[in-house]
Legacy VTK file of the C-alpha trace (Angstrom):
# vtk DataFile Version 3.0
C-alpha trace
ASCII
DATASET POLYDATA
POINTS 677 float
171.736 119.243 84.143
169.070 118.168 86.666
169.205 114.472 87.603
166.448 112.317 89.019
167.987 109.953 91.593
165.476 107.192 92.265
165.158 103.695 93.711
165.621 100.815 91.220
161.918 100.352 90.485
161.495 104.081 89.810
164.608 104.209 87.641
163.292 101.244 85.665
159.912 102.961 85.354
161.475 106.158 84.038
163.595 104.257 81.523
160.558 102.209 80.548
158.631 105.405 79.787
161.271 106.371 77.228
160.073 103.464 75.078
156.981 105.540 74.318
159.175 107.635 72.014
159.420 104.614 69.701
155.690 104.131 69.351
154.555 104.066 65.727
157.913 103.675 63.995
159.023 100.606 65.998
157.120 97.445 66.839
156.643 96.642 70.512
158.944 93.622 70.445
161.699 95.908 69.084
161.609 98.460 71.899
164.222 96.587 73.932
166.627 96.708 70.981
166.937 100.447 71.636
166.196 100.904 75.326
168.520 98.221 76.754
171.728 99.269 74.934
171.025 102.939 75.704
170.566 101.988 79.378
173.965 100.289 79.343
175.465 103.288 77.533
174.031 105.698 80.092
175.326 103.538 82.945
178.823 103.535 81.437
178.614 107.277 80.830
177.800 107.872 84.505
180.554 105.551 85.731
183.199 107.300 83.585
181.988 110.835 84.319
184.371 111.699 87.179
187.524 110.519 85.410
186.549 111.780 81.939
188.815 114.858 81.843
191.835 113.061 83.244
191.413 110.134 80.821
191.221 112.484 77.830
194.354 114.290 78.994
196.269 111.039 79.442
195.010 109.593 76.115
196.132 112.751 74.272
199.516 112.607 76.004
200.060 108.951 75.003
198.617 109.206 71.489
200.741 107.343 68.955
203.396 106.402 71.514
202.208 103.352 73.486
199.092 101.311 74.049
197.063 103.556 76.382
194.882 100.765 77.803
197.055 99.584 80.764
197.969 103.122 81.805
194.409 104.458 81.623
193.032 101.402 83.438
195.562 101.875 86.227
194.696 105.562 86.358
190.934 105.015 86.730
190.879 101.656 88.515
188.451 100.404 85.864
188.961 97.691 83.264
187.336 99.789 80.524
187.543 103.389 79.284
186.436 105.854 76.614
188.839 108.197 74.810
186.210 110.112 72.835
185.719 113.757 73.817
181.975 113.122 73.829
179.648 112.132 76.596
175.853 112.434 76.845
176.052 116.110 77.761
178.287 117.065 74.818
176.284 114.940 72.395
173.142 116.900 73.249
174.982 120.210 72.731
175.474 119.384 69.018
172.105 117.995 67.876
172.831 118.703 64.195
175.693 116.165 64.222
174.199 113.781 66.746
174.389 110.513 64.805
177.964 111.077 63.635
179.131 112.130 67.097
177.352 109.193 68.771
179.244 106.795 66.497
182.455 108.548 67.449
181.562 108.255 71.139
180.831 104.525 70.952
183.960 103.803 68.927
185.972 105.557 71.632
185.312 102.748 74.077
187.831 100.029 74.815
187.447 96.719 72.945
185.742 94.933 75.821
182.900 97.464 75.677
182.646 97.402 71.891
181.989 93.656 72.119
178.941 94.401 74.279
177.405 96.729 71.705
178.111 94.213 68.952
175.991 91.687 70.865
173.231 94.297 71.075
173.597 94.827 67.284
173.525 98.479 68.227
174.841 99.857 64.930
171.927 98.315 63.044
169.364 99.799 65.415
171.128 103.138 65.467
170.760 103.448 61.695
166.992 103.109 62.068
166.955 105.933 64.606
168.770 108.379 62.324
166.688 111.140 60.858
163.934 113.011 62.620
164.144 113.979 66.264
163.771 110.566 67.952
167.467 109.967 68.649
167.862 113.407 70.256
164.774 112.929 72.444
165.956 109.500 73.603
169.368 110.853 74.605
167.749 113.821 76.296
165.434 111.605 78.345
168.260 109.228 79.317
170.329 112.232 80.392
167.708 112.868 83.094
168.355 109.457 84.693
171.331 109.343 87.047
172.730 105.809 86.898
175.992 106.539 88.686
176.989 103.750 91.164
176.761 106.294 94.011
173.087 106.712 93.154
172.170 103.280 91.811
174.302 100.543 93.345
175.511 97.544 91.367
172.866 95.343 92.981
170.155 97.903 92.263
171.344 98.258 88.677
170.896 94.525 88.217
167.352 94.903 89.470
166.751 97.749 86.989
167.856 95.595 84.063
165.794 92.655 85.247
162.690 94.805 85.668
163.121 96.154 82.144
163.549 92.658 80.719
160.416 91.498 82.501
158.363 94.430 81.192
159.561 93.943 77.610
158.864 90.226 77.759
155.349 90.774 79.115
154.629 93.364 76.438
155.533 90.958 73.643
154.009 87.824 75.178
157.377 86.127 75.468
158.509 84.053 78.421
158.819 86.787 81.010
161.714 86.516 83.406
163.518 83.732 81.589
166.773 85.648 81.957
166.837 86.011 85.716
165.633 84.905 89.136
164.030 87.110 91.833
166.587 88.421 94.301
164.744 87.025 97.336
164.999 83.520 95.869
168.685 84.006 95.058
169.435 85.248 98.573
167.861 82.121 100.048
169.839 79.951 97.620
173.196 81.478 98.479
172.595 81.452 102.235
171.925 77.708 102.188
174.640 77.065 99.595
177.383 78.672 101.691
176.005 77.798 105.141
178.074 74.618 105.784
181.287 76.364 104.676
181.179 79.449 106.896
183.971 78.224 109.182
186.090 76.882 106.336
185.890 80.248 104.594
187.255 82.197 107.559
190.817 81.271 106.586
193.184 83.782 105.065
194.359 83.912 101.435
191.431 81.883 100.103
190.513 81.831 96.402
187.034 80.595 95.469
185.326 80.150 92.104
181.588 80.450 91.399
179.967 79.297 88.158
176.536 79.701 86.539
176.071 77.792 83.236
173.031 79.892 82.234
173.900 83.133 83.969
171.389 85.522 82.370
172.185 89.040 83.504
174.550 87.703 86.183
172.346 88.157 89.253
173.178 84.826 90.887
176.906 85.346 90.457
177.009 88.854 91.883
174.651 88.118 94.802
176.821 85.098 95.666
180.018 87.111 95.733
178.388 89.919 97.683
177.132 87.418 100.287
180.603 85.894 100.742
182.275 89.285 101.099
179.556 90.835 103.278
178.576 87.947 105.549
181.438 85.435 105.623
184.871 86.890 104.843
185.578 90.230 103.099
189.115 89.144 102.196
188.256 86.072 100.091
189.347 86.353 96.462
186.212 85.354 94.533
186.238 84.716 90.775
182.967 84.580 88.831
182.387 82.461 85.717
179.357 82.102 83.494
177.922 81.270 80.107
174.784 82.735 78.571
172.898 81.873 75.401
170.843 85.057 74.938
172.961 87.845 73.350
171.073 90.663 75.102
171.376 89.071 78.542
175.030 88.327 77.829
175.692 91.957 76.892
174.030 93.243 80.057
175.871 90.710 82.202
179.242 91.538 80.695
178.728 95.289 81.055
177.834 94.896 84.716
180.849 92.644 85.300
183.091 95.328 83.821
181.606 98.030 86.028
181.957 95.838 89.127
185.602 95.165 88.387
185.136 91.523 87.429
186.979 89.878 84.568
184.562 90.180 81.602
186.374 87.373 79.789
184.931 84.965 82.351
181.474 85.423 80.816
181.128 83.347 77.650
178.470 82.845 74.990
176.150 85.520 73.716
176.679 84.550 70.087
173.719 84.688 67.733
174.697 81.170 66.621
172.977 78.786 69.086
175.549 76.031 68.615
178.358 78.346 69.734
176.586 79.977 72.678
174.744 76.986 74.180
176.226 75.431 77.312
174.767 72.034 76.409
176.221 72.038 72.892
179.414 73.992 73.458
180.623 74.065 77.058
183.187 76.859 77.082
184.480 75.945 80.545
184.978 72.224 79.971
188.468 72.175 81.483
187.434 74.062 84.637
186.135 72.726 87.947
184.446 75.092 90.393
183.979 75.442 94.141
180.369 76.600 93.920
177.837 76.224 91.124
174.346 77.655 90.974
171.770 78.171 88.243
168.166 78.616 87.261
168.133 76.556 84.048
165.178 76.956 81.684
162.406 74.545 82.651
159.746 73.162 80.395
161.915 74.218 77.438
162.828 71.855 74.591
166.479 70.983 73.993
165.798 70.029 70.375
168.452 72.399 69.003
171.046 70.703 71.223
169.782 67.171 70.547
172.453 65.953 68.126
175.383 67.262 70.193
173.934 65.985 73.481
173.229 62.514 72.098
176.744 62.278 70.644
178.235 63.148 74.013
175.888 60.756 75.823
177.301 57.899 73.712
180.586 58.338 75.615
178.826 57.454 78.884
180.373 58.906 82.021
183.376 60.081 80.037
181.010 62.865 78.936
178.535 64.988 80.859
175.346 63.044 80.160
176.233 59.467 81.040
173.415 59.023 83.583
170.672 59.394 81.000
168.734 61.793 78.805
165.421 63.342 79.855
162.536 63.758 77.428
163.156 66.284 74.663
160.552 68.696 76.062
162.516 69.575 79.217
166.270 69.977 79.627
166.537 70.804 83.342
168.200 67.521 84.255
170.737 67.971 81.456
171.923 71.193 83.100
172.021 69.442 86.469
174.217 66.662 85.050
176.425 69.294 83.445
176.887 71.053 86.781
177.736 67.811 88.585
180.384 67.142 85.942
181.973 70.496 86.785
182.377 69.805 90.525
185.863 69.633 91.954
187.020 66.212 93.070
186.709 65.533 96.793
190.494 65.289 97.025
190.633 68.916 95.816
188.039 70.185 98.255
184.823 69.181 96.511
181.982 71.465 95.476
178.485 72.587 96.355
175.596 73.142 93.911
172.283 75.020 94.096
169.690 74.712 91.324
166.172 76.063 90.794
163.655 73.661 89.235
159.959 73.094 88.802
158.300 69.878 89.996
159.062 67.810 86.905
162.606 66.610 87.836
161.262 65.279 91.150
159.035 62.571 89.746
158.634 62.653 85.953
159.508 59.403 84.180
158.930 55.728 84.969
161.594 53.360 86.250
164.297 53.004 83.609
163.489 56.357 81.967
166.145 59.015 81.518
164.763 61.157 84.338
164.574 58.241 86.778
168.088 57.096 85.906
169.470 60.602 86.504
167.797 60.722 89.936
169.191 57.233 90.613
172.684 58.400 89.709
172.459 61.421 92.003
171.054 59.486 94.959
173.183 56.362 94.676
176.272 58.573 94.588
174.891 60.397 97.665
175.204 63.846 96.072
171.693 65.131 96.769
171.722 66.951 100.102
168.441 68.858 100.384
165.397 70.084 98.458
163.377 73.131 99.516
159.801 73.579 98.281
159.291 77.308 97.683
156.003 79.219 97.868
154.112 79.428 94.590
153.879 82.697 92.652
157.519 83.424 93.470
158.808 83.900 89.934
158.015 86.550 87.354
157.270 84.167 84.500
155.247 81.473 86.249
152.984 80.942 89.225
153.734 77.206 89.507
155.516 75.501 92.381
159.294 75.739 92.323
162.055 73.994 94.246
165.659 74.547 95.258
167.976 71.540 94.963
171.255 71.463 96.901
173.956 68.944 95.993
177.505 68.300 97.130
180.204 65.637 96.889
181.425 66.387 100.415
178.458 65.980 102.729
178.803 66.557 106.456
178.971 63.310 108.414
175.452 63.695 109.809
174.025 64.115 106.293
175.721 61.161 104.621
173.271 58.717 103.086
170.382 61.084 103.789
168.281 63.702 102.003
166.589 66.611 103.759
163.229 67.841 102.464
162.000 71.266 103.600
158.454 72.502 103.081
158.802 76.290 102.826
155.609 76.800 100.836
154.047 78.774 103.662
157.031 80.999 104.447
156.221 84.095 102.399
154.704 87.569 102.465
152.216 88.942 99.977
153.606 91.723 97.815
151.772 95.016 97.797
152.001 95.057 94.022
152.545 91.986 91.885
155.321 91.883 89.268
154.147 89.665 86.447
153.270 86.347 88.083
155.279 87.188 91.178
152.854 87.930 93.995
154.775 86.394 96.902
158.204 87.170 98.309
160.478 85.663 100.945
161.498 88.406 103.348
164.393 88.323 105.792
162.456 86.789 108.690
161.112 83.960 106.536
164.511 83.380 104.984
166.043 82.953 108.424
163.349 80.435 109.407
164.066 78.347 106.299
167.822 78.588 106.851
167.321 77.496 110.473
165.361 74.430 109.329
168.239 73.503 107.035
170.994 74.080 109.583
169.219 72.453 112.550
168.673 69.253 110.541
165.897 67.948 112.767
162.548 66.517 111.717
159.387 68.518 112.363
156.253 69.474 110.461
158.326 71.472 107.947
161.367 69.202 107.700
161.657 65.502 106.821
164.888 63.509 106.619
165.078 60.232 104.690
167.714 57.683 103.687
168.526 57.982 99.987
167.060 54.500 99.403
163.678 55.743 100.615
163.123 57.262 97.177
163.873 54.012 95.338
161.417 51.370 94.199
161.474 48.303 92.001
158.899 48.434 89.228
157.737 44.907 88.379
155.586 44.044 85.374
152.361 42.224 86.237
150.808 40.045 83.552
147.317 38.643 83.285
146.184 35.825 80.972
144.662 36.395 77.585
141.018 35.238 77.445
139.199 35.400 74.096
135.943 34.269 72.591
135.530 33.700 68.831
132.558 34.055 66.489
132.167 34.223 62.715
129.424 36.851 62.920
128.904 39.345 60.045
130.222 42.185 62.231
133.449 40.371 63.058
133.989 39.110 59.497
133.702 42.751 58.382
136.680 43.578 60.613
138.893 41.581 58.255
138.867 44.557 55.914
140.986 46.430 58.498
143.633 43.698 58.848
146.835 44.423 56.901
147.526 40.796 55.922
143.995 40.434 54.536
144.112 43.767 52.707
147.411 42.832 51.040
145.736 39.880 49.282
144.120 42.353 46.868
147.185 44.594 46.526
149.411 42.335 44.430
151.887 44.193 42.206
151.781 41.445 39.581
149.824 42.302 36.439
146.358 40.804 36.283
146.376 39.389 39.834
144.555 42.199 41.710
141.177 40.812 40.617
142.230 37.338 41.713
143.136 38.755 45.140
139.704 40.347 45.571
138.083 37.035 44.588
140.237 35.222 47.171
139.112 37.653 49.839
135.464 37.014 49.046
135.997 33.248 49.045
137.561 33.489 52.545
134.516 35.432 53.742
132.167 32.755 52.355
134.088 29.959 54.079
133.977 31.839 57.387
130.225 32.305 57.073
129.875 28.514 56.884
130.966 28.372 60.530
127.667 29.986 61.524
127.382 32.255 64.544
128.379 29.785 67.207
130.260 31.488 70.098
133.519 29.733 70.974
135.162 30.303 74.350
138.212 28.182 73.686
140.798 29.229 71.085
142.052 25.702 70.398
138.543 24.450 69.671
137.843 27.351 67.354
141.211 26.948 65.588
140.465 23.261 64.989
137.061 24.043 63.434
138.545 26.895 61.416
141.260 24.666 59.982
138.664 22.001 59.137
136.372 24.292 57.072
139.284 25.655 55.046
140.677 22.155 54.484
137.235 21.000 53.307
137.128 23.965 50.905
140.575 23.038 49.573
142.111 26.382 50.555
145.434 26.617 52.405
146.160 29.982 54.014
149.486 31.508 54.980
150.172 32.117 58.673
149.759 35.968 58.543
146.274 35.596 57.032
145.269 33.002 59.660
146.510 35.375 62.361
144.452 38.190 60.827
141.315 35.989 60.856
141.814 35.042 64.508
142.328 38.698 65.438
139.219 39.956 63.632
136.887 37.200 64.863
137.927 37.471 68.548
136.867 39.592 71.501
138.215 39.723 75.021
136.008 37.767 77.418
136.752 37.236 81.114
134.542 34.135 81.083
136.462 32.517 78.206
139.229 29.927 78.602
142.829 31.095 78.920
144.775 31.153 75.668
147.992 29.143 75.919
151.189 28.921 73.871
152.685 25.788 72.274
154.151 24.778 75.653
150.775 25.043 77.359
151.741 28.189 79.300
149.249 31.078 79.600
149.691 33.905 77.115
149.672 37.420 78.548
147.121 40.050 77.588
148.979 43.239 76.659
145.893 45.333 77.376
145.725 44.049 80.957
149.465 44.415 81.553
150.245 46.608 84.557
153.144 47.567 86.799
153.598 47.609 90.557
156.122 49.795 92.369
157.552 47.666 95.161
159.396 49.588 97.918
163.129 49.121 97.523
164.474 46.224 99.589
161.086 44.560 100.120
160.655 40.950 98.958
158.906 41.159 95.579
157.046 37.872 95.846
155.760 38.582 99.333
154.575 41.992 98.173
152.914 40.437 95.124
151.157 37.810 97.218
149.925 40.451 99.666
149.032 43.353 97.375
148.120 41.832 93.997
146.911 38.217 94.135
143.941 38.897 96.468
142.486 41.150 93.749
143.646 39.403 90.550
144.364 35.744 91.437
145.292 34.768 87.861
148.114 37.365 87.618
151.838 36.619 87.573
155.143 38.515 87.569
156.951 38.868 84.252
160.420 37.778 85.349
161.921 38.599 81.949
161.672 42.328 82.731
164.859 42.997 84.717
167.012 45.909 85.769
169.973 46.461 83.463
172.378 47.232 86.322
171.702 44.508 88.898
169.869 41.991 86.646
167.190 41.515 89.301
163.475 41.168 88.532
161.896 44.567 87.886
163.421 47.908 86.976
164.812 50.128 89.724
163.323 53.616 89.722
163.712 56.745 91.823
161.228 59.528 92.480
160.959 62.245 95.125
157.263 62.889 95.871
158.058 65.799 98.159
154.539 67.162 98.617
153.238 63.707 99.556
155.505 63.660 102.599
153.999 66.919 103.852
150.383 66.146 103.022
147.998 67.024 105.842
144.678 65.257 105.924
141.703 67.551 106.251
138.518 65.657 107.179
135.416 66.522 105.154
132.785 68.704 106.751
129.963 67.054 108.637
126.971 66.245 106.480
124.686 68.155 108.839
126.747 71.347 108.379
126.591 70.996 104.594
122.807 70.446 104.675
122.398 73.501 106.929
124.376 75.670 104.476
122.349 74.372 101.515
119.086 75.081 103.332
120.313 78.593 104.154
121.147 79.312 100.502
117.802 77.888 99.361
115.936 80.165 101.774
117.918 83.170 100.514
117.003 82.300 96.922
113.333 81.904 97.833
113.422 85.313 99.476
114.913 86.879 96.351
112.310 85.185 94.149
109.483 86.538 96.309
110.885 90.047 95.903
110.701 89.619 92.132
LINES 1 678
677 0 1 2 3 4 5 6 7 8 9 10 11 12 13 14 15 16 17 18 19 20 21 22 23 24 25 26 27 28 29 30 31 32 33 34 35 36 37 38 39 40 41 42 43 44 45 46 47 48 49 50 51 52 53 54 55 56 57 58 59 60 61 62 63 64 65 66 67 68 69 70 71 72 73 74 75 76 77 78 79 80 81 82 83 84 85 86 87 88 89 90 91 92 93 94 95 96 97 98 99 100 101 102 103 104 105 106 107 108 109 110 111 112 113 114 115 116 117 118 119 120 121 122 123 124 125 126 127 128 129 130 131 132 133 134 135 136 137 138 139 140 141 142 143 144 145 146 147 148 149 150 151 152 153 154 155 156 157 158 159 160 161 162 163 164 165 166 167 168 169 170 171 172 173 174 175 176 177 178 179 180 181 182 183 184 185 186 187 188 189 190 191 192 193 194 195 196 197 198 199 200 201 202 203 204 205 206 207 208 209 210 211 212 213 214 215 216 217 218 219 220 221 222 223 224 225 226 227 228 229 230 231 232 233 234 235 236 237 238 239 240 241 242 243 244 245 246 247 248 249 250 251 252 253 254 255 256 257 258 259 260 261 262 263 264 265 266 267 268 269 270 271 272 273 274 275 276 277 278 279 280 281 282 283 284 285 286 287 288 289 290 291 292 293 294 295 296 297 298 299 300 301 302 303 304 305 306 307 308 309 310 311 312 313 314 315 316 317 318 319 320 321 322 323 324 325 326 327 328 329 330 331 332 333 334 335 336 337 338 339 340 341 342 343 344 345 346 347 348 349 350 351 352 353 354 355 356 357 358 359 360 361 362 363 364 365 366 367 368 369 370 371 372 373 374 375 376 377 378 379 380 381 382 383 384 385 386 387 388 389 390 391 392 393 394 395 396 397 398 399 400 401 402 403 404 405 406 407 408 409 410 411 412 413 414 415 416 417 418 419 420 421 422 423 424 425 426 427 428 429 430 431 432 433 434 435 436 437 438 439 440 441 442 443 444 445 446 447 448 449 450 451 452 453 454 455 456 457 458 459 460 461 462 463 464 465 466 467 468 469 470 471 472 473 474 475 476 477 478 479 480 481 482 483 484 485 486 487 488 489 490 491 492 493 494 495 496 497 498 499 500 501 502 503 504 505 506 507 508 509 510 511 512 513 514 515 516 517 518 519 520 521 522 523 524 525 526 527 528 529 530 531 532 533 534 535 536 537 538 539 540 541 542 543 544 545 546 547 548 549 550 551 552 553 554 555 556 557 558 559 560 561 562 563 564 565 566 567 568 569 570 571 572 573 574 575 576 577 578 579 580 581 582 583 584 585 586 587 588 589 590 591 592 593 594 595 596 597 598 599 600 601 602 603 604 605 606 607 608 609 610 611 612 613 614 615 616 617 618 619 620 621 622 623 624 625 626 627 628 629 630 631 632 633 634 635 636 637 638 639 640 641 642 643 644 645 646 647 648 649 650 651 652 653 654 655 656 657 658 659 660 661 662 663 664 665 666 667 668 669 670 671 672 673 674 675 676
């Protein structure tokens, strides 16, 4: 049989073209249900090809005597096997029995492989392919693609799967690339993640664990291990752990782990039941702590399905994973970050390092006291946040927005303690010759080394800023201004009474025969108010006195809610009116004029208020009742990281003369064109 050895992108393209065989009988969003499991099957077929004859001989020899699994695995050096006499070549030689033989072939795999095809729901899709010639043509086309590790390396195979996932997602309008992260971004992540530990990892007999709580197809895990073995120490014993919600991604990840010789049992999830597979709802590594953790959690994605479980755990405070706070329901990134922090090793056991991809939202979303702000506060006050790198835009397949790499650790180097490093790497990229989805930029080796150098050098320059952790803190104080109202019993304002609940309820009595009496009472109130005329009052006490007098004269006593409704409907805000005061003579605050001021952390609040607020609103005051829950000081403590603000470069506007010259030039060009017409 003639094979077509190709680079990953070409292999993915050839496999992608096979989907055309499904056109008409399958919907576009269903193509991946066939193509992805057949890609895995072909990969396994190629991996097992060389040892096929020997495995069959040994399986026949051991049949009915002992469990063949350990012996066959030792024989092949692989943690999986197939004892069916069929492979792709033999299946194609018997087209008349293809479906039956294919079932036999799949059932000949070891249990760890059968689990993968269960996650693909392959049997169900295979039944739809039976009949006609489609199944034969698909196998025939896959037979032309050589996916043996000697031809397509493990790293390249990961790229093939990721390219296929991206294409299928784009075809169906789904969130493209949600299962994986571009390799250039991962390589930058792992280089910075492991950079401080290069010397520590030169020791002999080391065992290290790496964990990804939303591992997708496993790219971050495998690139991390490859980096350690290739760059730092080839003798380190590295164990990979992960959990994945999406069954298809899980199946791909597990199959690749098997082929690479990893323990497939270290990849959890993949169930079609969200509550079982979700890391947030059901953490399947809750008793483990890891040396290194990295992830690209879904951003801008609701965590509504996990809401009940997350809120229950949050009630346990720091005894659970979400004690720092809960972000808004529309974005769960900071939940994953809290989860990862909870899975760090204690410092006494060596500590841990974390790398996380995020969009801009976790940097600054949420006011002081909000869940997001409290999570940032927790990270910074515990001095876990080490560095944040702003990546170029258009780096990811599913979005062109700005993205960031966060690095955290509970064992900072001495020079980094109490500090956070911000790196502006937005300009360190190369344009791709051909875009992949929204990915138009890539970080090549030379740019990656520049960014890594900025991190390792730890010196301020135009691309690197270093701040104390308290630099990101502020105290948000509530500023009140007095309520000033005028009052008038004009027809327009009296008509507003019909919108006041207390007034409306007068005519909504449930007692029999009283509804008409209520309507009559409403009209009587209107008549009494009209007797006040249209005089404009600028003092609430004066108006209240006159109001009470006309109702007393009419012999009508009103309940407090109705009086409140009358005052509300007959009033308007008026800066020239007198200040409304409470029973103690203190000014009442106007909720519509209420504002907040973010005072830099550590600065005297009253001095700031006197300098920054009173010159512009001299009647304002600080609401001292609004206090921080933790330190009981005036104002709520908040944290935000406005990274781009620190790297803002002022560009002066063009000279007016230059602008006028350009306008005149354009006008002359237009006049010339008009004359030609």
